[in-house]
N, C-alpha and C positions, 0 to 999 in steps of 0.2 A: 658553281663556284665563281667567285668574282676574280678576274684576272686582271693584272696592269702591266703595262709596258715596262715600269721600273719597280724594283723592289719598294715596298712600303715601310718607311722607318720614320718615327717622328722627328729626328735630327739629322736627315740626309735622305739623299737619292742615290740608289745602286742600281747596277746592271750587270748580269754575268751571262757568259756562254754556257750552254749545256755541257757537261763534261763529255770530253771526247767526240763532240759533235763538229767541233771546228768553229771557225770566224762566221759570224753572222752578218752579211753584208747589208741585208735589209735593215732599214731604220737607222744606218749610221750617221747620216747627216743629222737626224733628229737627235740622236745622242750627243753629236757633237755641239749642238746648240745648246741643249740642257746641261752638259758639262762644262760650259763656258765660263770663264773666270774674268773678272774685271775689276777696276777700281773707279771707273769713271773717266780715267786717261789712258789706260792701257786695257786692251780686250783680246783675250787669247781664247780662240774656240778649243772645244774639248777634243781636238783632234790627238791621235795617238802619238806617243812620244817620237816614234820614229819616222813620222811624217807622211807614212804610206802603208796602207792604204789610207786615203783621205778622200771624203766626199767633197767637202768644202774648206780647205785650208785657210787659215784666218789669222792674221795677227793685225790689230788695229790701234790707232791712235785718234783720241777725239778731237775732230777739228781737221784731220789731215784728209784731204779731197783732191779730187783732179776735175777740171772745168771740161765741159764738152758742149758742142754746138747743141742748141734745142731744136728737134725737128718739127716744122709745121707743114702742113699740106698748104697752108695759106697764111701768110704772116698778117698780123692786126697790130694796131697801135697798143703799146703797154704790154705786150707779150714779152716775157723774160727772154733774154738773148742767150744766155748761157745757162747750162745745167752743172750741178755738182754730184759727185758720186765719191762715196767712201772708198778709200784704196787699201789693199792689202800691203802693209809697210814689211820690211824686212823682218823675217820670222827667226826669233831666237830661240824658240822652244824645241827645236828639232834635236834629237840626240838619237844616231843610228847605231845598230849593234851588229858584229860580225862574231859569229861563234866557229872557231877554227876558220874554215874559209866559206862558210855558209852564212849569208845575211839573214837576220832574224826578220822573219815575214810571217805574220799570223796565218797567211794563206798557203803557206806550205808546210811540210813537216806534219808534227801532231800537236795540235794546241791542246794540251791536257786541261788547262784552266785558264780563265781570263774574266777578272772582275774589274769594275770601276765602281767609285763610290765618292760622291761628293759630300763632306762633312760640313754641315751648315754651322756648327759651333765654332770650327777653326777657319773655315773658308779654304780648306785644301781639298784637292782633287787627287784621290788615291787610286792607284792601279796596282795589280797583281796578276802575272801571268806565269805559267808554266809550260814550257815549249820544249820539244824534242826536234831537232834539226832532222832533214832527210838522211843525214849520215848517222843518226843514231845518239848524237850529244844532247844531253837535257840540261837546261838552265832554268833558274827562276829569276824573274825580272820583278821588281818593286819599284814603282816611281811615286813622288809625290810632286805635286805641283801647287804654287800660289802665285796669286797677283797681291802685292802689298797694299794693304790700306794705310800703313804707317809711313812708307816710304814711296812717294807718287809715281816715281819712275821706274821702279824695280819690279821685276817677276823673277821667279826662280823655280829651279827644278832639282830635285834630289832623285838620282838614277842608281839603282843597284843591280847588280848582277851576281847571282849566287850558282857556283857549279853544282852538278849533281853528283851522280856517283862515279864519274869519270874525269879526270883533269882535261881542261880546254884552254885554247888559246881565245882571249878575248880581245876585241878591237871596238873602242868606243869613238864614233864620230860626231862631234858637237859642231852644230852648224848654225850659222846665221845666212838664211837662205832669202835672197830677194827674187824679184819678178815672179812670184807665185802667180798662176793665172787666175782671173777674175771671173766668177760665174757670169753668165748671160743676165745683166742687170737691166738690160733695155733691148726691146724688139727691133729697134732701127740700127742697121749695120754701120751708119755713120757715127752713131754714138759709140757703139762697141770698138769700132776703129780707134777712136781718140782715147779709149781706156785701156787697149791691150799691151801698151808698153809705156806706162804713164811715168816711170821714173828714169832720170839720167844719173849715172854715177858722177860722184864728186870727189871723194876721198875714201881711202881704205888702208888700215894698218893692221899689224898683228905681230907678236911675238910670244914665245912661252905658251901660256894658256890664254892670252888675252886676244881680243880681235874687236874691230871697229868698222862700220860701214856707214858712210855718209852718202845720202842720195838727195836728189831734188825733182819735185813734180815739174814736167815740161811747160804746163800751161799755168796751173795755180801758183807755181813758184814756191811751194813750200819745201822746206828742207827738214830731213828726218836723219837723225843719228840713232844707231843701235849698236851697242856695246856689251860684250860678254867677258866673263872671266870665270875661272873654276878652281874648285878645291876637290883634291882627290886622296881617297884613303883606301888601303887594301888589308884584309884581315890576316893576308898571308905573307906580306912584305913589310919589314921595318922602314923601308924608305919607299913612298909612293911612286909608281911610274911616272916619268917626266913627259908633259904633254908637248906637242909640237903643233904649231899653227901655221897654216897657209891661207893666204888672202888674195882674192881677186875682185873685181869690181862689184860683181852679184854674188860672191859667196866665200863667207869665212869658214874654216873647217879646222877644229882643234882636234888632234888624234891622240888617243891613249890606247897603248897596248901593254897587255901583261898575260901572264899564263895563271890560271886558277887551278889549284889542286882539289880535289873532291871536297865539297862543302866550303870552300873559301869564297870569299865575296870582295868585290870592288865596288866602291860608292864613288859617284860624280856628283858634285854640287855645282851647279851653273847658275849664276846671278847674270841678269839680262837688264841692261839700262836703257830706257827709251826717252828721247827728246825731240821736239820738232819746233819749228819756228818759221815764219815767213821773212823774218827781220834779221836774225842773228847771222853772224858770219859764220861759216862752216868749221872754223876752228874753235870758235867758243861754243858752238852746239856740241862738236865732238867732246870737247873737254867736259861739259857738262854731264853727258850721258857716261863717260868714263868716271867721273868724279862719284856719280851715283853708284856706279858697280863697286868702285873701291870701298865706299862706305859699307855696301851689302856684304863684300867678301869679309871685312874686318868684323861684323856682326856675327857672320856665319849663319847656317842653316838653322841651328837651333835658336839662334837670337831672332830670327826672322820669324819663326814660328811661335816663338814666346810673344813677340810684339803683336802679331796677328791675333792670336787668342786672347790677349789683353784688351785689344781693340773691340773684339767681336763680344767678349764677356760684358763690357760696358754698354755696348749696344743691346745686347739681348737683356740685360738688366732692366734697361728702362723701355725697351719695345716689344718685348718678346709677347705673343699670342698664345694662350694655351686653349686647347678644345678637348675636353672630354669627351669619350664616348664614340669616337671615331678617328682612328689612327691616320686614315687617309685625308682626312680634312684638315688634322694636325700637321701633316707632312706638306700639304699644298699651301697652307697658310704661311708656315714658315719658309718653305722656297719661294714663294712670290715676295715675301718681306725681304728676303735675302737678295733677290733680283733688283728689287727697287733700290736696295742700298748699293749694290754692285754698280748700277748705272749712273750714279752721281756722286758717290762718297768723295772722289778726289777729282771732279770735273774741273772745278776751281775756273769759274767765269769761262765755261764751255756749255754748249748745249746738252741735252739729254735726248738722245736720238731715240725714235719710236721702237728700234730694235735693240737698244743700248747699244754695247760694243760686242754682240754675239753673232753678228752676221751682216750680210750685205743688203738685207730686205730693207725696201723703201729708199734704197741707195744712201743709207745713212743718215736720212733727213729726220730732223725734228719738227713736229706738228703741235697744235693746238691742245692734245692730249697731255702734253707734258705738264702744262700748267693746271689742267682741270682735274687730271688723275694722279699725277706722279707727285707734284708739289703738295698737295694735302698731306700726304703720307709722310714726305721729308719734314715738312714744317712741324709735325708732331713727334717724329722719331730722330730726325738728324738735321735740325734747323739750319746749321752752317751750310748744308749741301743745298737746302732750298734758297738760301740767301746768295749763293753763288749763281745758282740757275738764274735769278732774277737780277743779279748784277751783269750776266751775260746778256740778257734782254735789253737791259739799259745800254750796255755796250754797243748795241746794234742800232740805237735811236736814229742816228744821223741816216742811216740807210732806209729806216722806216719812214723819216720824214721825206727823204727822196723820192720814195715810191709812193707817198701820199700827193706830193707835188706832181708826180707824173700822171696820177689818176685824178689831177684836178680838184684834190681835196686839201683841207687844212690838217694840222696835227701830223700824227704818225700813222702808218698803215703798216703793221707787222706782217711778215710774210706768212704764208700757209703752210709751206714747206721749205726748209733751208738747212745749210749747214753753217755758213757763217754770217747769215743775217740777210742775204740777198734772196728774193723770191726765186724758187726754182720750179714752180708749178707750171707745166706747160698746158693744163687743161683748166681754162679759167672759170667754167662754171662751178667747179668745186674748189678753186683755188682763190683767185682774185677776189670773187664776190663772198667768198666765207668769211666775212668781216668779224664775226663774233670771236675770231682768235684774239683781236684787240681787248674786248671787254674780259676774255678769260685770262689774259696776262694781268689786267688791272685787279681782277679778283684775287688772284694769287698774291699779289702785293698786299692786298687789304687783309687778307687771311693771314699772312706771314706775320705783319706788323702787330695785329690783334693778339696772336697767340704767343709772340716772343716779347712784345714791348720793345722792339728795336726801333726808337723813335730816330735815332740817328740814320739808319737806313731810310726810314719814311722820309725824312726831311731832305737828304741829299741825292737819293736816287729814285724812291717810290713816288714822290711828289711828282717829278718830272714825266715819268711814265703815265700817271693818272692824269696829269694835265693834258698832255699831247693826245693820248686816246680820247679824252673827252672832246677836245677840239674837233677830232675826226667825226664823231656822231653828229655834231651840230651842221656839218657841210654833207653829211651822207643822205639825211633824211630830209623831210617836207613837211611843210604845215598844210593842212586841210582848211576849208571855209568855216569849219565848225571848232577851230582851234586844237584839233588833235596833230601829234607829230608821228609821221609813218616813216618805215624805212623799208623801202621797195627794192626789189630785184636783188635779193641776197640769198645766199645757200646756208642753212642752219646746219646742225650737226648731222641731221639724216642726209645721207649722200645719194638717196633715191629721191630726193626732192631738190630741185635746183631753180635759182631765179625766181623766188617766192616773194611775196609781199608781207611785211610784218609777221616774220617768224618769231613765234613766241619767245622761244629762248633767247634769240638774238636781242629782240626788244628789251627783254627782262634784264639781261646782263648790261646792256647799254644804259638802261636806267640807272642799275647800281653803280656803273662806272661814273656816269654824270654826277651822281650824288656823292660819291667818294671823292672826286676830284674837289667838288665844291668845299666838302667837309676838311681835306687837308689842306686847302688854301686858307681857310678860316684859322685852322690851327698854326700854320707856319705863314704868316702874312708877309714877312720880309723875303721868304722864299719864293711865295707867290709874285712877289712884285719883280724879283729877279728874273722870273720866267715869263715876264709880260703880262700877268693876269691881272685884269683890272676887277673892281666890283661889278661892273656891268657884264662882264664875261662870267662871272660866278653866278649873278642872277639868271643870265641865260641858261646855263646848265641846269639850275634848278627849275626854271620854268618848263625846259625841254623835258626834263625827266617827269615832272608832274603832267606832262601833256601827253606822255608816251601812249601809243595805241596798241591795245591788246585784243586780238580777235577771240571771239567767245561763241560758243555753240549753245545759244539759248534752249534750243529744244532738247539737247541731252544734258544741259546743265555742267558743260566742260570747258575749259579753255581749248581753243582751237590750234593746232600745231603752226597753222600759218593762215593768212587770210583765204577763205575758200576751199580749204583742205578737204573739210569733212563733207563737202558737195560733189567732190571728185567721185568718179567710178571706183568702186571697190577692186582691188587686184582679185583675179580669179585664183583664189588659193586651192579650191577644190580640183580645178584643172590643171595645176602645176605639179609635175612629177618630182618625186624626190631627188631624182638624179639632175634636175633643172636649178638646183641651188649650188652655189649663190646666183642669184638671179642676173648680177651684171654680166656673167658670162655666157648666158643663154638667151638674153632679150636685149633689146636696144635702149639706151637710156631715155630716148624721147617717150617710149612706152612706160618705163618706170617713172618718170617725171609727171606723167598726167594721170597716175592712179593713186589710190589710197593704199600705198605699201610704204614700210618703214624699214630700212635696212638696220638702223642702230637707233637706240633711245634718244629721242629729240625734245618732243615735249615732255617725255618721262624724265629726262635729264633736268629739265627745268623744274620738275617736281623736287627732284634731290637737291639740287642747288640752292633753291629759294623756297623752303617749305612754309616760310612765313607769308608768302604771297597766296596762298591757296587755304581754302577751308578744308577740313578733314574730309567732308563729304565730296567736295570737288576733287580732291587728291585721289580718293578711292574710286569714283566714277571715270576720271580722267585715266588712271593707270589701268582699269579694266578695259576701257575702250581702245587705247593705243597698244596695249599687250596684245589685242586681238589681231593687230595689223603688223606688228614686228617680228621679222623673219630672221633677225640676228645673223645677218651674213657678215657682221664685223665682230672682232673680238672685244670690242669696247661695250657691247650691250648688255651682256648677262649681269655684270656686276650692279649696274645702275638699275636693272629690273629687280634684283634681288634686294637692294636698298630700299626701294620704295615699297617693294612687295611686304617687306618687313614691317615698314612704317605704317602700313594700312591694315596690319594684321594678318595678311596671307602667309603665314609663318611656312607652311609646307612648300608653297610656290617659292617663297624666298630660299628656302634651304635648297630646293632643286636648282635654281638659278646659281646659287653661292657655290655649290659644288661644280657645276658646270664652268663657272668662272675659274675656279681653283686649278681644273685640270685642262684647261685650253690647251697648254703647252705639253705638260706631261703626257697627255693622251693624243696631243696632235690633232684636236677635234676639227681644225679647220685645214688640216693638210697642208700647213704652210710654214712649219716651224723650221723646215730645212735652211730657210733664209735668216733664222734668228728668232729670238723670243719676243712675245709681245709685252713690252715693259708695262704700259699702260694697264692692260689687262691684269697684270700681276699687281699693280697698284689698286685696282679696282676691287682685289679680294679683301683688302685691309679696309677699304671704304665700306665694302658691304658688311664686313664684320661688326666694324665700330660704329659706322653711321647707321647701318641697317639694323642688326641684331642688338647692337649697344645702344641704338635710338641717339646717338650723339648728334648734337646741332651746334654750330658755333657761328651762327648767323645774327646773334643778338649780343647784349651787354655780357653775358655770362654763358658758359658752357651748359648745355641741357642733355640730359640724358633719359632714355626711357626703354631700358634693357628687357630683352625676353628671350629665353632658351626655347629652341626648337629642336625636335628629333631630327637626326640620331645624336645630336649634341645632348649632353646632360649637364654641362656647365661650360664656361668659358671665361677668359680674363683677357684683358690687354693693358698695355701701359702706354703714356704719351707724356711728352713734355709740355708744360703750361708755364710760360715765363722762366724757363730753364730749369723747372723742377719737376719730378716724376710724380705723376699721378697713375694709380692702378685701380682698374675697376674689375672686380670678381663678380660674376653673375652666375647665380643658381636659379632653380625654377621658381623659388618662392621670395628670393630677395638678392639685393646686390649690395656689396661692400665696396666703399670708397675709402682708399688709402693714400693720403698725400704723404709722400716718404720726407720731404724736407721743405724748407722755404717758408715764406709768409704765408699766411691763412688766405684761401680762396672761397669764393661762393661759386655754387653750381646750382643747378634746378634739376630735381629728380621727379619726374612724371609731374611737373608743374609745381612742386614744393620747392622753395629756396631753402638750401642747406649751406653751412659754412663748414669748411673743412680745415682742421688744424693739423700741422705736421705731426705725424706718429700718432694719431688718434683715429683709427678707422671708424667709420660711420657705416653700420648696417641698416638699410632700409628696405621695406618690404615692398614687393611688385604687385600692383593691383591685377585683379582678374582681366583677362583679354576679352574686350567686346566682341560680339558677334561680328566677323568681318563680312558675313555675307558668302555667297558662293565663290568657288575659286574662279578667276578669270579664266578663259579659253584662250588658245593660241592658233595661228594659222595651222591648218591640216599639214601634219607632218614636222612642225617646228616646235613643238613642245619640248622643254627641257627634259633631259633624261633625269629619271628619278635619283636622288641622292643614293649613293651606295650601288648604283645599278652596274652590271657587267660591262666593261669597256668592249 
């Protein structure tokens, strides 16, 4: 029988304690990550309302960090001087309960029932518990929690307590709690010393049911204001009990006391406002947070819930993915899409961290995978969020130019990992020299403009990003005597290969970056002139792109991941034990760097990103070869392998990779979800379904599709926005239906056939038989994907 860590439901994720067994501490941190709520500005981990027990308490604001010294055994030129780590901001979700004189603690007394459920339709985390205190008093607790998509600064909780068969005195303690301890995010004690007491109190005030704390980070000088107010109702009293608030520098506590007769209930609604700024004065920041709370209180809990549902109804109407035949796949696909939305919906010119706002993993940094994995999903489902993410990159251009100048390069060098736009990677082989991040950002600009038609963005912001990144490549590479252009000494997507020459993915993306910059400057000549671009520079970009070197393994008839890669000694997969994965934790990097072993899709990512650059036969051969070297020690790999496997007709293998990608976090396959979810991996689930099984390609003049159904799916569908209008694709085994819901007609290509879609006129087209894909590719021993539907 198949078992799962969480209840399987097509529109939610749930978990419950076994009846009368008591609290299950194992897996608590995992559950806190999975049940996290966010809107891209605020992040609340899925901790219990009472705040204790907690594996990793967390309330986060996107962009709030503390600086710390970067530890080096030996300094070197160009090494970043300071690191950045996301901080716990004052936590306003805590509501403690005292029953008679016994604190509600799920580890004491008798926990008769405990359930949590994340509703993906409404964005609300539900919790229900029935508890009997050590003194024998029974109460039922029900809470609902949301982080608002419609009010950027607001999160809210509704907390209800119902008395059992005896009267009880109930005390609710609603808190804003500062200085919650940060987990060990760094192994160096000097770093942790700088992060243990990051905030200094600035101001606090409270009265009645209201409270506000204002604090400022000691080094980065970022001010944070968190405010709260309450609505209280009681089923047994005509007049609700009056709250009393006490405030100190690090703690605001609103106390509500009442007596509940048997069956009576008290409900507390708590609205919490969050604001931060490095520039606003403390009073202005406080006023913003309090004004947001005042608005939320006026709207009330039911109003906030209605607005949340309307927002998500609109999102699911245009973006929902439906999978028939396997409820687990359906759950994981919707859960993943919801997590991508949560990571960015209201980020508003802030980054999209690798863990979103679900934990302190990666220290809260954003990476290249935001543009490569997450932005394609947002571009087609929530384009305003994609635009904001690109605006954030544009806002950091001055820092990227300074970094390029420091590295003796032209143009802009965007950081490998960062929070505010400055480079935070202390390991330069995987950081400074992973220059492909610049072309990844450029590709995201091109995709966004092509999908949305946002010419204003292209002209005012996108052009500058494309120009500055194109300038980088021209000074980063070299010309050989035969007239070819090489990019030496870089690191591609695969982190088990470093300092290589002519990484295929890097060169391919750089080539497209150069051509895109030339194209945008020809379309916007006055803008190009304002950026100092001359006709000679455009010609240089075009010439460089045409001369780009691409390593090729002629004996195997496949592109080579980097120059000479296929001549290296193959990793001893047969001699590597299962408990020696991930490899970087058991083998020195110098050994990994000089062998044929792939941590995550690299050349295969190039096959996904630019399918027009390879023939179908080359794609199939290259996928089979590199699949045999890829150990998937990264969460970024399975979805890419699923996409390319589907494109080459290896549908069973694609389904296995797809199922793995969808359950990486729900099943904690990499045993690291304690620190937060893998947002790019969740984005990869959408990419695998739409670009893999859906066969969608957006690298040409029109969208192309070549959809196929694979067991256990019996049918699937997805929606996407094209120039602001919804296109739905419904796929069965024998045909696909394309439905443009509104807007002007568009042209698409279905298995090579050009088709014009008119709004409101569905087109059903047949799916041709699948050509023989050949034998299923093999993987390194012990690294085969688990079969779709297999027991966890």
